[in-house]
Structures are given as structure tokens and as C-alpha cells.
Jmol script that loads the backbone (N, CA, C; Angstrom):
load data "model"
ATOM      1  N   MET A   1       0.841  -0.937   0.317  1.00  0.00           N
ATOM      2  CA  MET A   1       0.045   0.050  -0.142  1.00  0.00           C
ATOM      3  C   MET A   1       0.748   1.131   0.083  1.00  0.00           C
ATOM      4  N   PRO A   2       0.866   1.644  -1.153  1.00  0.00           N
ATOM      5  CA  PRO A   2       1.470   3.253  -1.122  1.00  0.00           C
ATOM      6  C   PRO A   2       1.390   4.195  -0.372  1.00  0.00           C
ATOM      7  N   GLU A   3       1.856   5.025   0.371  1.00  0.00           N
ATOM      8  CA  GLU A   3       2.007   6.010   1.043  1.00  0.00           C
ATOM      9  C   GLU A   3       2.262   7.190   0.416  1.00  0.00           C
ATOM     10  N   GLU A   4       0.840   8.255   0.530  1.00  0.00           N
ATOM     11  CA  GLU A   4       1.228   9.373  -0.057  1.00  0.00           C
ATOM     12  C   GLU A   4       1.778  10.132   0.783  1.00  0.00           C
ATOM     13  N   ARG A   5       2.386  11.136   0.238  1.00  0.00           N
ATOM     14  CA  ARG A   5       3.758  12.197   0.986  1.00  0.00           C
ATOM     15  C   ARG A   5       2.634  13.433   1.124  1.00  0.00           C
ATOM     16  N   TYR A   6       2.922  14.165   2.387  1.00  0.00           N
ATOM     17  CA  TYR A   6       2.292  15.101   2.727  1.00  0.00           C
ATOM     18  C   TYR A   6       2.470  16.173   2.352  1.00  0.00           C
ATOM     19  N   ASN A   7       1.863  17.103   1.263  1.00  0.00           N
ATOM     20  CA  ASN A   7       2.026  18.076   0.920  1.00  0.00           C
ATOM     21  C   ASN A   7       1.456  19.270   1.232  1.00  0.00           C
ATOM     22  N   PRO A   8       1.712  20.573   1.816  1.00  0.00           N
ATOM     23  CA  PRO A   8       0.511  21.019   2.179  1.00  0.00           C
ATOM     24  C   PRO A   8       0.214  22.253   1.594  1.00  0.00           C
ATOM     25  N   HIS A   9       0.846  22.437   0.130  1.00  0.00           N
ATOM     26  CA  HIS A   9       0.404  23.313  -0.629  1.00  0.00           C
ATOM     27  C   HIS A   9      -0.713  22.763  -1.627  1.00  0.00           C
ATOM     28  N   ASN A  10      -1.411  21.914  -1.612  1.00  0.00           N
ATOM     29  CA  ASN A  10      -2.286  21.193  -2.706  1.00  0.00           C
ATOM     30  C   ASN A  10      -3.793  20.858  -1.402  1.00  0.00           C
ATOM     31  N   LYS A  11      -3.535  21.184  -0.076  1.00  0.00           N
ATOM     32  CA  LYS A  11      -5.153  21.064   0.518  1.00  0.00           C
ATOM     33  C   LYS A  11      -5.687  22.235   0.727  1.00  0.00           C
ATOM     34  N   GLY A  12      -6.928  22.233   0.701  1.00  0.00           N
ATOM     35  CA  GLY A  12      -7.693  23.708   1.014  1.00  0.00           C
ATOM     36  C   GLY A  12      -8.305  24.360  -0.197  1.00  0.00           C
ATOM     37  N   TRP A  13      -7.479  23.941  -1.260  1.00  0.00           N
ATOM     38  CA  TRP A  13      -8.140  25.000  -2.323  1.00  0.00           C
ATOM     39  C   TRP A  13      -9.357  24.877  -2.802  1.00  0.00           C
ATOM     40  N   GLY A  14     -10.278  23.739  -2.616  1.00  0.00           N
ATOM     41  CA  GLY A  14     -11.701  24.114  -2.808  1.00  0.00           C
ATOM     42  C   GLY A  14     -12.265  24.907  -1.785  1.00  0.00           C
ATOM     43  N   ALA A  15     -12.064  24.921  -0.641  1.00  0.00           N
ATOM     44  CA  ALA A  15     -12.632  25.699   0.221  1.00  0.00           C
ATOM     45  C   ALA A  15     -12.220  27.048   0.448  1.00  0.00           C
ATOM     46  N   ALA A  16     -11.102  27.329  -0.177  1.00  0.00           N
ATOM     47  CA  ALA A  16     -10.871  28.387  -0.472  1.00  0.00           C
ATOM     48  C   ALA A  16     -11.393  29.212  -1.764  1.00  0.00           C
ATOM     49  N   ALA A  17     -11.599  28.175  -2.921  1.00  0.00           N
ATOM     50  CA  ALA A  17     -12.566  28.603  -3.836  1.00  0.00           C
ATOM     51  C   ALA A  17     -13.737  28.766  -3.651  1.00  0.00           C
ATOM     52  N   LEU A  18     -14.574  28.301  -3.023  1.00  0.00           N
ATOM     53  CA  LEU A  18     -15.639  28.277  -2.365  1.00  0.00           C
ATOM     54  C   LEU A  18     -15.909  29.676  -1.517  1.00  0.00           C
ATOM     55  N   ILE A  19     -14.876  29.972  -0.698  1.00  0.00           N
ATOM     56  CA  ILE A  19     -15.302  31.172  -0.082  1.00  0.00           C
ATOM     57  C   ILE A  19     -14.870  32.357  -1.059  1.00  0.00           C
ATOM     58  N   ILE A  20     -14.249  32.126  -1.812  1.00  0.00           N
ATOM     59  CA  ILE A  20     -13.893  33.562  -2.774  1.00  0.00           C
ATOM     60  C   ILE A  20     -15.344  33.526  -3.944  1.00  0.00           C
ATOM     61  N   THR A  21     -15.848  32.550  -3.811  1.00  0.00           N
ATOM     62  CA  THR A  21     -17.025  32.512  -5.160  1.00  0.00           C
ATOM     63  C   THR A  21     -18.145  33.325  -3.972  1.00  0.00           C
ATOM     64  N   LEU A  22     -18.631  32.679  -2.913  1.00  0.00           N
ATOM     65  CA  LEU A  22     -19.339  33.281  -1.893  1.00  0.00           C
ATOM     66  C   LEU A  22     -19.201  34.719  -1.755  1.00  0.00           C
ATOM     67  N   ALA A  23     -18.016  35.631  -1.549  1.00  0.00           N
ATOM     68  CA  ALA A  23     -17.576  36.856  -1.525  1.00  0.00           C
ATOM     69  C   ALA A  23     -18.040  37.369  -2.657  1.00  0.00           C
ATOM     70  N   ILE A  24     -17.737  36.906  -3.954  1.00  0.00           N
ATOM     71  CA  ILE A  24     -17.971  37.510  -4.971  1.00  0.00           C
ATOM     72  C   ILE A  24     -19.528  37.732  -5.351  1.00  0.00           C
ATOM     73  N   LEU A  25     -20.384  36.578  -4.879  1.00  0.00           N
ATOM     74  CA  LEU A  25     -21.763  36.809  -5.274  1.00  0.00           C
ATOM     75  C   LEU A  25     -22.315  37.881  -4.145  1.00  0.00           C
ATOM     76  N   ALA A  26     -22.006  37.700  -2.718  1.00  0.00           N
ATOM     77  CA  ALA A  26     -22.348  38.894  -1.980  1.00  0.00           C
ATOM     78  C   ALA A  26     -21.919  40.258  -2.376  1.00  0.00           C
ATOM     79  N   ASN A  27     -21.001  40.745  -2.678  1.00  0.00           N
ATOM     80  CA  ASN A  27     -20.585  41.774  -3.469  1.00  0.00           C
ATOM     81  C   ASN A  27     -21.860  42.225  -4.543  1.00  0.00           C
ATOM     82  N   VAL A  28     -21.954  41.087  -5.700  1.00  0.00           N
ATOM     83  CA  VAL A  28     -22.702  41.609  -6.567  1.00  0.00           C
ATOM     84  C   VAL A  28     -24.499  41.593  -6.261  1.00  0.00           C
ATOM     85  N   THR A  29     -24.624  40.598  -5.288  1.00  0.00           N
ATOM     86  CA  THR A  29     -25.998  40.941  -4.274  1.00  0.00           C
ATOM     87  C   THR A  29     -25.987  42.325  -3.943  1.00  0.00           C
ATOM     88  N   ALA A  30     -25.239  42.888  -3.259  1.00  0.00           N
ATOM     89  CA  ALA A  30     -25.512  44.175  -2.401  1.00  0.00           C
ATOM     90  C   ALA A  30     -24.913  45.216  -3.445  1.00  0.00           C
ATOM     91  N   TYR A  31     -24.613  45.099  -4.444  1.00  0.00           N
ATOM     92  CA  TYR A  31     -24.368  45.990  -5.429  1.00  0.00           C
ATOM     93  C   TYR A  31     -25.711  46.215  -6.129  1.00  0.00           C
ATOM     94  N   THR A  32     -26.502  45.447  -6.539  1.00  0.00           N
ATOM     95  CA  THR A  32     -27.783  45.118  -7.232  1.00  0.00           C
ATOM     96  C   THR A  32     -28.662  45.805  -6.377  1.00  0.00           C
ATOM     97  N   ILE A  33     -28.756  45.239  -5.030  1.00  0.00           N
ATOM     98  CA  ILE A  33     -29.729  45.886  -4.138  1.00  0.00           C
ATOM     99  C   ILE A  33     -29.731  47.134  -3.989  1.00  0.00           C
ATOM    100  N   HIS A  34     -28.212  47.708  -4.274  1.00  0.00           N
ATOM    101  CA  HIS A  34     -27.977  49.153  -3.614  1.00  0.00           C
ATOM    102  C   HIS A  34     -28.595  49.874  -5.063  1.00  0.00           C
ATOM    103  N   LYS A  35     -28.296  49.327  -6.399  1.00  0.00           N
ATOM    104  CA  LYS A  35     -28.862  50.205  -7.632  1.00  0.00           C
ATOM    105  C   LYS A  35     -30.011  50.246  -7.637  1.00  0.00           C
ATOM    106  N   ALA A  36     -30.800  49.493  -7.032  1.00  0.00           N
ATOM    107  CA  ALA A  36     -32.337  49.252  -6.874  1.00  0.00           C
ATOM    108  C   ALA A  36     -32.750  49.906  -6.141  1.00  0.00           C
ATOM    109  N   THR A  37     -32.265  50.170  -4.770  1.00  0.00           N
ATOM    110  CA  THR A  37     -33.064  51.067  -3.849  1.00  0.00           C
ATOM    111  C   THR A  37     -32.523  52.270  -3.266  1.00  0.00           C
ATOM    112  N   TYR A  38     -31.095  52.881  -3.888  1.00  0.00           N
ATOM    113  CA  TYR A  38     -30.522  54.314  -3.503  1.00  0.00           C
ATOM    114  C   TYR A  38     -31.221  55.222  -4.054  1.00  0.00           C
ATOM    115  N   LEU A  39     -31.325  56.477  -3.139  1.00  0.00           N
ATOM    116  CA  LEU A  39     -32.239  57.361  -3.892  1.00  0.00           C
ATOM    117  C   LEU A  39     -31.000  58.743  -3.364  1.00  0.00           C
ATOM    118  N   LYS A  40     -30.478  59.364  -4.115  1.00  0.00           N
ATOM    119  CA  LYS A  40     -29.772  60.337  -3.942  1.00  0.00           C
ATOM    120  C   LYS A  40     -30.308  61.503  -3.136  1.00  0.00           C
ATOM    121  N   PRO A  41     -29.560  61.837  -2.071  1.00  0.00           N
ATOM    122  CA  PRO A  41     -29.593  62.922  -1.110  1.00  0.00           C
ATOM    123  C   PRO A  41     -30.405  64.173  -1.542  1.00  0.00           C
ATOM    124  N   ASP A  42     -30.251  64.630  -2.886  1.00  0.00           N
ATOM    125  CA  ASP A  42     -30.842  65.723  -3.274  1.00  0.00           C
ATOM    126  C   ASP A  42     -31.981  65.883  -4.103  1.00  0.00           C
ATOM    127  N   LYS A  43     -32.740  64.425  -4.290  1.00  0.00           N
ATOM    128  CA  LYS A  43     -33.748  64.341  -4.902  1.00  0.00           C
ATOM    129  C   LYS A  43     -35.226  64.613  -3.966  1.00  0.00           C
ATOM    130  N   SER A  44     -36.243  65.182  -4.299  1.00  0.00           N
ATOM    131  CA  SER A  44     -37.218  65.705  -3.445  1.00  0.00           C
ATOM    132  C   SER A  44     -37.927  64.800  -2.921  1.00  0.00           C
ATOM    133  N   ARG A  45     -38.722  64.803  -1.843  1.00  0.00           N
ATOM    134  CA  ARG A  45     -39.655  63.529  -1.188  1.00  0.00           C
ATOM    135  C   ARG A  45     -40.747  63.390  -2.324  1.00  0.00           C
ATOM    136  N   GLN A  46     -41.271  64.256  -3.082  1.00  0.00           N
ATOM    137  CA  GLN A  46     -42.202  63.962  -4.161  1.00  0.00           C
ATOM    138  C   GLN A  46     -41.735  63.388  -5.452  1.00  0.00           C
ATOM    139  N   GLU A  47     -40.353  63.574  -5.747  1.00  0.00           N
ATOM    140  CA  GLU A  47     -39.631  62.652  -7.090  1.00  0.00           C
ATOM    141  C   GLU A  47     -39.481  61.217  -6.578  1.00  0.00           C
ATOM    142  N   ALA A  48     -38.937  61.184  -4.959  1.00  0.00           N
ATOM    143  CA  ALA A  48     -38.832  59.743  -4.785  1.00  0.00           C
ATOM    144  C   ALA A  48     -40.070  59.047  -4.457  1.00  0.00           C
ATOM    145  N   ALA A  49     -41.040  59.547  -4.463  1.00  0.00           N
ATOM    146  CA  ALA A  49     -42.544  58.732  -4.202  1.00  0.00           C
ATOM    147  C   ALA A  49     -42.990  58.107  -5.482  1.00  0.00           C
ATOM    148  N   GLN A  50     -42.831  59.129  -6.706  1.00  0.00           N
ATOM    149  CA  GLN A  50     -42.725  58.831  -7.845  1.00  0.00           C
ATOM    150  C   GLN A  50     -42.199  57.287  -8.392  1.00  0.00           C
ATOM    151  N   HIS A  51     -40.860  57.091  -7.541  1.00  0.00           N
ATOM    152  CA  HIS A  51     -40.230  55.892  -8.414  1.00  0.00           C
ATOM    153  C   HIS A  51     -40.872  54.832  -7.550  1.00  0.00           C
TER     154      HIS A  51
END
end "model"
wireframe off; spacefill off
backbone 0.3
color backbone group
């Protein structure tokens, strides 16, 4: 039964890729929500109510 040598450089890349993917997805979601709901401070209440 051959023993595999321990190589610390090839462990955990799947978990790292998953976390990076989740971070990108969270940023895209936050940006989308921001663009859909943000009102500029200089808009009047009447203009804001129309949107």
C-alpha cells in the first residue's frame, strides 16, 4: 500500500475557491440591491415617491 507524501500546498483549494465565490456573489448582490434602492440625497420627497 503506497503512502502519499504530505504536501501542504495542495490542501484546501476547494474551500478557498468556495469562499472566494461566495464573497463575489455577496458583493454582486449588495451592489444590485444598492442600485435598485438608493435614492440620491438631493431628490425631493415628491420625486422619490414617484419612483
